[in-house]
N, C-alpha and C positions, 0 to 999 in steps of 0.2 A: 347858849346865848350868842357865842361867836358865829355859829352857823346862821342863826336868825338875823344877825347884823348883815352878813354877806347876802342873805336872801333878800332882805329889804333893799339893799344897794342894787342888786340885780334887777329887781322889779322896778325900782325908780329909774334906773339907767335905761330901761327898755319900755318905759311907760308910753312913749309916743307910738311905738309899734302895737302895744296892747290896745290902745285907744283907736288908732287909725285903721287897723287891720280889718278887712272885710271878710276874712276867712272865719271859720268856726272858732269860738273861744276855746274849744278843746285843745287846739294847737298851742295856745298860750299856757294852759294848765299843764299840758304834757311837757312843754319846754322847761317850765319851772321844776316840775317833779323830777325830770331826768337830770337836771342840773344839781340836785341836792347831793348825790354821792361825791361829786367833785368838790363841793363846798365843805363837806365833812372831812375829806382828806386834807384840805387846806388848814383846818383848825385843829387837827389831831396833835401836831407838834407843839404849838403854843399851849394847848390845853394840858398836854402831858408835862411840859416843863413847869407850868404854874402849879399843878397838883403835887408833883414830886418835890419841888422847891418849898412849897407850903408845908407839906407833911414833915419833911426832914427839918425844916426851919422850926416847926413847932417842937420837935424833939430837942433841938438845940436851944431854943429860947427857954424851955422849961427845965433845962439841965438834964433831961432824960438821956440825951445822947452821951453826955459826959459820964453818967452813972453806968451805962452799958459798957463804955470803953474802959472805965476803971475796973469793972468786973473781969477784964481780960479779953473782951471781944473786940477785934479790930474793926475799924471803920469800913473797910472793904467788905468784911463779912456781914456787917450790919445792913449794908445797902446792896448786897449781892442779889437778893431776890428782885429788887427794883431794877438793877442793871439787866438781869435776865429777862424781866418783863419788857424793858426797852428794846432788847435784841429781838424778842418775839414780835414786838410792834413793828420793827423794821421789816421783818419777813411778811407780817400780816398786811401792812400797808402796800408793799410791793405786789402781793398777790391780789389784794382787794382792788388795787388800781387796774391791774391787767384784766381781771374777770368781771368786775362790776363797774368801775368808773369809766373805762374806755368804751364798753358797749353802751353805757348810759349817755356818754358824750356824743356818740354817733346818732342816737335817737334824738338827743337834744338839738343837735345841729340840723337834723332833718325837719323837726318841728319848727325850729327857728326860721329855717328857709321858707316854709309855708307861711309863717306869721309875717315875715318881712315882705314876701311877695304880695300878700293880701293888703299890705299898706302901700303898695305901688312902688316898692323898691326892687331893683333887679339884683339877683344873686346868681352865683355860679356863672358869671359873665366871662367868656373867653375873649380877650381884647388885646390886640397886638401881640400875638403869640408866636414865638420862634420854637421850632421843635425838629428833632432829627427823626427821619423815617428809615425804613429798611434799605432804600436805595438812594436817598437824597435828603434834602433839607426843605422844610416848609416855613413860610411866614404867612400867617393869616391875620387879617385886620380885625374882623368881628365874626364870631360864630353865632348864627341864629338857630337856636335849638328847635323852635317851632317849625321852621321851614326847612330844616336840614340843609342849610346853605351857609356859605362863607360870603360875607358882604364887605364892600369897601376895599377889597384887595386880597388876592390869592396868588402867592408866588411859590414856585417850586424849582429847585436846582437838582437835576439828576447828576449823580456823581459816579464816575467810573471806578472800578476796583483800585486803580492806582491813585485815586484821590483827585483827579482832574474832572472838571465839569463837562458833561456831554451836551446838555442843553439847559436853557433857562426859560421858564414859562411864567408870564405875568398876566393876570386876568383881573377884571373888575369884580367878577362874581363867580362862584362855583357852587353848583347844585349837585347834590348826591342822590342818585337814583337807587333806592334801597332794593328794588326788585332785581335789578341787573348788576348792582354793585359798580356802576359806571359813574364817573364824574362828568358833568356837563359844564364847560367853562364858557364865559361870555366876555366879549371885548378882550381878545387875547393878543399878546405879543410873544412870539416864539423865536428864540435865538439858539443856533447850534454852533458848536465849536469843534475844531480839530485838535490834534495832540499838541499843537503849538499855541493853543488858546486863541487861535485866529477865528474870526467869525466866518463860518461857511454858509450860513443861511439865516436870513431874517425875514419874517413875514408877520403881517397883522391879519388876524382871523376874527370874524364876528362871533362865531359859535363853533365849538368842536368838543368831541367827547374823548376822555382819556381813561385809561385803566391803571390808576395809581395803586401801589401795594396797600395803602392804608384806606380805611373807610372813614366815614364822618365821625364815628364814635371815637376815633383816635384823638380828636380835638375836643371832645365833650367835657372831660375833666382833666385838665393838664396835671394837676397835683391834688393829692388828698391831704386833708388837715391832719397834722401830726397828733393832735389831741384825740383823734378818733382811731388811732392805729396802735395795736399791741406790739410787743417786742418782735414777733415774727413778721407781722405785716409791715413794720418799719423796714425790715430787711428787704422785703419784696418791693416796697416803694423805692428804696434806694437803688436797686438794680434797674427798676423801670425808668427812674429819672436819669440814671447813667446812660441808658440806651437812648433816651430822648434828648440827651444833652441839656437837661435842666439842673440847676444847682440843687444839691442835696445835703449840704453841710448841716443844715438844721435838723435833718433826720438822724445823722450820726450823733449829734449832740443829744437828741431825744433818747436815743438808745442807751447812752451812758446815764442819762438822767433817770431812766427806768429803775435803776438800782441805787443811784447816788442820792436822789431826792428823798426816798423813803428812809434812807440812813439817818436823816435828820432826827427821826423819832428816837433813835438810840443815843444820838449825840446830845440832844436837849435833856434827856433823862439823866445822862451822866453829869452834865454841867449843873442841872437842877439839884441833884443830890449833893454835889460839892458846895454849890452856892448856899443851899439850905443849911449845911453844917456850919457855915460861917455866920449865919444869922444870929444875932444876939437878942433882938427884941422885935416885936411887931412883925411876925412872920408873914402875915397877909400882905401888908404894904410892901415889904422888902421883896417878896416873891413876885408880886405884880411888876414892880420896877425892874427887877432882874430879867424877868421873862420878856418884857417889852424890849429891853436893851439888847439881849442876846439874839432874839428872833429877828429883830430889825437889822442888826449887824450881819447876821447870817444871810438874810435875803439880799442885802446890799452886795456882799461879796459874791454870793452865788449868781445873782442876776448880772453883775458886771462880767464875771467869767463866762457866763453863758452867751452874753451879747458879743463878747470878743471872739468866742469860738464860732458862732453863727456867721460872723463877718470875716472869718478867716484870719483873725489876728493871731491866735494861738491854737495849738492842737486841741481837739475836743476832749480827749482824755484828761489832759492837764487842766483845762479850764473847768471841767465839771467836778473833778475829784479834788481839786486844790482846796476848796472851802471845807469839805468834810475832813480832810486830812489836817488842815490848819486848826479846826476846832477840836478835833480829837487830840491833837498835840497840845493844844492849850489846856484841855481838861486834864491830861496826864501831868503837865507841868504844874497845874494848880494842886493836883493830888500830892505830888512830891513835895511841894512847898508847905502843904498843910502838915506833913510829917505825922500822919495818923495811921 
């Protein structure tokens, strides 16, 4: 039911692209199909908590839990299999995300791109992009994929090993010749410096070719979406962004979230079992209310920490793992207070 609700929302939210796209409807259907695994992962935790809280709550409301404990069986032993299942779900969700959800996200993104382009919207646009190269720094205004050209402005600073600039090139347009791997720049200003940063040469050139270390593909995809990268690909993307001088804190956060977010499955199962034991009547209503409250509170804490980490407010490790540790600590405190 929860998956269906998210699916309806996703379809409604993208209805304008579904209707306006001139591409084949197959891209739309594939986008929806490949998005389903991600939706399933989103609803696993609240579904687990509701079911565990409801089942244990039924035992408590019908006094069956009390009967078992009077027979000498501890509460921890009663719910041990449920807790073991929650631990298994943590591992399962982490593996399922890496090997099913992430590959599906990649395919969903590709089909979404075709769908949006068919509706006349531009995607994968490289616009006002600063990047570090092997021998200097680039600033490109707009990369035109179809023409293999940079339009509106192409700027390059060649840097010497000591860190001083050797020369600066500014051009209105840069065409890349794939056959010869040569750049052709148009309407150029070229400035050269000495070791004292004094201008030694300045000239305006209408047209000139250059052999820069990077090809046009270097500007094609500045960054990859973290949703489509597995744990190892995240590490590769971090190193690539470091080299290019692009911010990468969001990827470090995502690497921690690879294991921290699936841990929610175990946490909600633990809290659900404890909360169910406290239920005195109407287990269904109580379970629903507790599930909504706990899951909502968890996401608020987790999202806040994640946002702070991505913006450099606090270290990624502390931001991502704070919420799981807080809720595990809360579950342990509740267990000790129950004295069962």
